[in-house]
C-alpha positions as protocol buffer text, in pm:
chain_id: "A"
residue {
  index: 1
  type: MET
  ca { x: -8 y: 1 z: 2 }
}
residue {
  index: 2
  type: THR
  ca { x: 122 y: 350 z: -85 }
}
residue {
  index: 3
  type: VAL
  ca { x: 128 y: 614 z: 170 }
}
residue {
  index: 4
  type: MET
  ca { x: 11 y: 960 z: 39 }
}
residue {
  index: 5
  type: ASN
  ca { x: 76 y: 1265 z: 194 }
}
residue {
  index: 6
  type: GLY
  ca { x: -195 y: 1492 z: 281 }
}
residue {
  index: 7
  type: ALA
  ca { x: -189 y: 1718 z: -27 }
}
residue {
  index: 8
  type: ALA
  ca { x: -177 y: 1409 z: -256 }
}
residue {
  index: 9
  type: ALA
  ca { x: -470 y: 1271 z: -64 }
}
residue {
  index: 10
  type: ALA
  ca { x: -677 y: 1597 z: -76 }
}
residue {
  index: 11
  type: GLN
  ca { x: -614 y: 1620 z: -453 }
}
residue {
  index: 12
  type: ARG
  ca { x: -684 y: 1254 z: -531 }
}
residue {
  index: 13
  type: ASN
  ca { x: -1031 y: 1313 z: -332 }
}
residue {
  index: 14
  type: ALA
  ca { x: -1106 y: 1609 z: -528 }
}
residue {
  index: 15
  type: TRP
  ca { x: -1058 y: 1442 z: -865 }
}
residue {
  index: 16
  type: ASN
  ca { x: -1234 y: 1131 z: -746 }
}
residue {
  index: 17
  type: ALA
  ca { x: -1531 y: 1307 z: -592 }
}
residue {
  index: 18
  type: ALA
  ca { x: -1567 y: 1489 z: -940 }
}
residue {
  index: 19
  type: PHE
  ca { x: -1589 y: 1166 z: -1164 }
}
residue {
  index: 20
  type: HIS
  ca { x: -1812 y: 1010 z: -894 }
}
residue {
  index: 21
  type: GLU
  ca { x: -2052 y: 1327 z: -915 }
}
residue {
  index: 22
  type: LEU
  ca { x: -2018 y: 1332 z: -1284 }
}
residue {
  index: 23
  type: GLY
  ca { x: -2129 y: 964 z: -1310 }
}
residue {
  index: 24
  type: LEU
  ca { x: -1796 y: 869 z: -1470 }
}
residue {
  index: 25
  type: PRO
  ca { x: -1682 y: 507 z: -1390 }
}
residue {
  index: 26
  type: TRP
  ca { x: -1317 y: 590 z: -1319 }
}
residue {
  index: 27
  type: TYR
  ca { x: -1147 y: 697 z: -1001 }
}
residue {
  index: 28
  type: TRP
  ca { x: -742 y: 762 z: -956 }
}
residue {
  index: 29
  type: ASP
  ca { x: -611 y: 503 z: -701 }
}
residue {
  index: 30
  type: VAL
  ca { x: -290 y: 589 z: -526 }
}
residue {
  index: 31
  type: ASP
  ca { x: -60 y: 388 z: -781 }
}
residue {
  index: 32
  type: CYS
  ca { x: -187 y: 695 z: -1034 }
}
residue {
  index: 33
  type: ASP
  ca { x: 31 y: 1002 z: -1049 }
}
residue {
  index: 34
  type: LEU
  ca { x: -162 y: 1307 z: -1013 }
}
residue {
  index: 35
  type: PRO
  ca { x: -116 y: 1603 z: -1226 }
}
residue {
  index: 36
  type: ASP
  ca { x: 124 y: 1881 z: -1137 }
}
residue {
  index: 37
  type: ALA
  ca { x: -45 y: 2228 z: -1085 }
}
residue {
  index: 38
  type: GLY
  ca { x: -64 y: 2385 z: -1406 }
}
residue {
  index: 39
  type: ALA
  ca { x: -80 y: 2062 z: -1623 }
}
residue {
  index: 40
  type: GLU
  ca { x: -408 y: 1929 z: -1516 }
}
residue {
  index: 41
  type: ARG
  ca { x: -605 y: 2025 z: -1800 }
}
residue {
  index: 42
  type: ALA
  ca { x: -351 y: 1861 z: -2044 }
}
residue {
  index: 43
  type: CYS
  ca { x: -312 y: 1574 z: -1801 }
}
residue {
  index: 44
  type: VAL
  ca { x: -714 y: 1519 z: -1795 }
}
residue {
  index: 45
  type: ARG
  ca { x: -716 y: 1546 z: -2181 }
}
residue {
  index: 46
  type: ASP
  ca { x: -450 y: 1299 z: -2245 }
}
residue {
  index: 47
  type: TYR
  ca { x: -634 y: 1057 z: -2007 }
}
residue {
  index: 48
  type: LEU
  ca { x: -948 y: 1098 z: -2194 }
}
residue {
  index: 49
  type: ALA
  ca { x: -766 y: 1028 z: -2518 }
}
residue {
  index: 50
  type: ARG
  ca { x: -584 y: 716 z: -2416 }
}
residue {
  index: 51
  type: HIS
  ca { x: -835 y: 542 z: -2163 }
}
residue {
  index: 52
  type: GLN
  ca { x: -1178 y: 721 z: -2233 }
}
residue {
  index: 53
  type: ALA
  ca { x: -1159 y: 787 z: -2627 }
}
residue {
  index: 54
  type: HIS
  ca { x: -1517 y: 639 z: -2647 }
}
residue {
  index: 55
  type: LEU
  ca { x: -1651 y: 970 z: -2487 }
}
residue {
  index: 56
  type: LEU
  ca { x: -1464 y: 1195 z: -2742 }
}
residue {
  index: 57
  type: THR
  ca { x: -1693 y: 1059 z: -3019 }
}
residue {
  index: 58
  type: ALA
  ca { x: -1997 y: 1190 z: -2815 }
}
residue {
  index: 59
  type: TYR
  ca { x: -1843 y: 1490 z: -2666 }
}
residue {
  index: 60
  type: ASP
  ca { x: -1598 y: 1789 z: -2739 }
}
residue {
  index: 61
  type: ALA
  ca { x: -1313 y: 1720 z: -2525 }
}
residue {
  index: 62
  type: ASP
  ca { x: -1297 y: 2063 z: -2411 }
}
residue {
  index: 63
  type: PHE
  ca { x: -1651 y: 2034 z: -2297 }
}
residue {
  index: 64
  type: LEU
  ca { x: -1523 y: 1727 z: -2102 }
}
residue {
  index: 65
  type: VAL
  ca { x: -1237 y: 1872 z: -1963 }
}
residue {
  index: 66
  type: ASP
  ca { x: -1382 y: 2193 z: -1826 }
}
residue {
  index: 67
  type: ALA
  ca { x: -1657 y: 1987 z: -1676 }
}
residue {
  index: 68
  type: ILE
  ca { x: -1419 y: 1799 z: -1497 }
}
residue {
  index: 69
  type: MET
  ca { x: -1195 y: 2070 z: -1390 }
}
residue {
  index: 70
  type: ALA
  ca { x: -1498 y: 2284 z: -1282 }
}
residue {
  index: 71
  type: THR
  ca { x: -1637 y: 2015 z: -1079 }
}
residue {
  index: 72
  type: LYS
  ca { x: -1315 y: 1902 z: -894 }
}
residue {
  index: 73
  type: GLU
  ca { x: -1241 y: 2267 z: -816 }
}
residue {
  index: 74
  type: ARG
  ca { x: -1594 y: 2271 z: -642 }
}
residue {
  index: 75
  type: CYS
  ca { x: -1556 y: 1954 z: -492 }
}
residue {
  index: 76
  type: GLU
  ca { x: -1221 y: 2057 z: -323 }
}
residue {
  index: 77
  type: ALA
  ca { x: -1379 y: 2383 z: -211 }
}
residue {
  index: 78
  type: GLN
  ca { x: -1661 y: 2193 z: -52 }
}
residue {
  index: 79
  type: PHE
  ca { x: -1436 y: 1964 z: 121 }
}
residue {
  index: 80
  type: VAL
  ca { x: -1283 y: 2276 z: 256 }
}
residue {
  index: 81
  type: ALA
  ca { x: -1587 y: 2465 z: 352 }
}
residue {
  index: 82
  type: CYS
  ca { x: -1737 y: 2204 z: 546 }
}
residue {
  index: 83
  type: GLY
  ca { x: -1429 y: 2129 z: 756 }
}
residue {
  index: 84
  type: ALA
  ca { x: -1376 y: 1773 z: 616 }
}
residue {
  index: 85
  type: ASP
  ca { x: -1083 y: 1576 z: 682 }
}
residue {
  index: 86
  type: VAL
  ca { x: -950 y: 1605 z: 308 }
}
residue {
  index: 87
  type: THR
  ca { x: -712 y: 1349 z: 357 }
}
residue {
  index: 88
  type: ALA
  ca { x: -902 y: 1066 z: 466 }
}
residue {
  index: 89
  type: ALA
  ca { x: -925 y: 748 z: 267 }
}
residue {
  index: 90
  type: ILE
  ca { x: -1214 y: 708 z: 82 }
}
residue {
  index: 91
  type: ASP
  ca { x: -1327 y: 366 z: -131 }
}
residue {
  index: 92
  type: TRP
  ca { x: -1447 y: 489 z: -422 }
}
residue {
  index: 93
  type: ARG
  ca { x: -1518 y: 144 z: -575 }
}
residue {
  index: 94
  type: GLU
  ca { x: -1709 y: 70 z: -271 }
}
residue {
  index: 95
  type: LEU
  ca { x: -1924 y: 384 z: -320 }
}
residue {
  index: 96
  type: ARG
  ca { x: -1979 y: 305 z: -684 }
}
residue {
  index: 97
  type: GLN
  ca { x: -2097 y: -53 z: -612 }
}
residue {
  index: 98
  type: GLN
  ca { x: -2341 y: 49 z: -350 }
}
residue {
  index: 99
  type: GLN
  ca { x: -2457 y: 294 z: -619 }
}
residue {
  index: 100
  type: ILE
  ca { x: -2560 y: 34 z: -864 }
}
residue {
  index: 101
  type: GLY
  ca { x: -2635 y: -204 z: -642 }
}
residue {
  index: 102
  type: ILE
  ca { x: -2358 y: -475 z: -634 }
}
């Protein structure tokens, strides 16, 4: 198991909360390198092209990147505003399974 520092855990939780909220059945686990600040848009665009290319046949890449980025930033702000432990481990697979009834 990889141990994450607080900042990495907070970022990972914000990304995964955004994916979950948007109904995207993906998440970034501890083995996934998080994008560097300033390179997030390019990283998300690359991720879409390499791992979710089917979405690009139905949606404009900029639209998807904008939606993901805006949702991630809002989730991150909400975590902070409500005083949540942004470094807490969240089992996104478990949340997704419960949501779809597995």
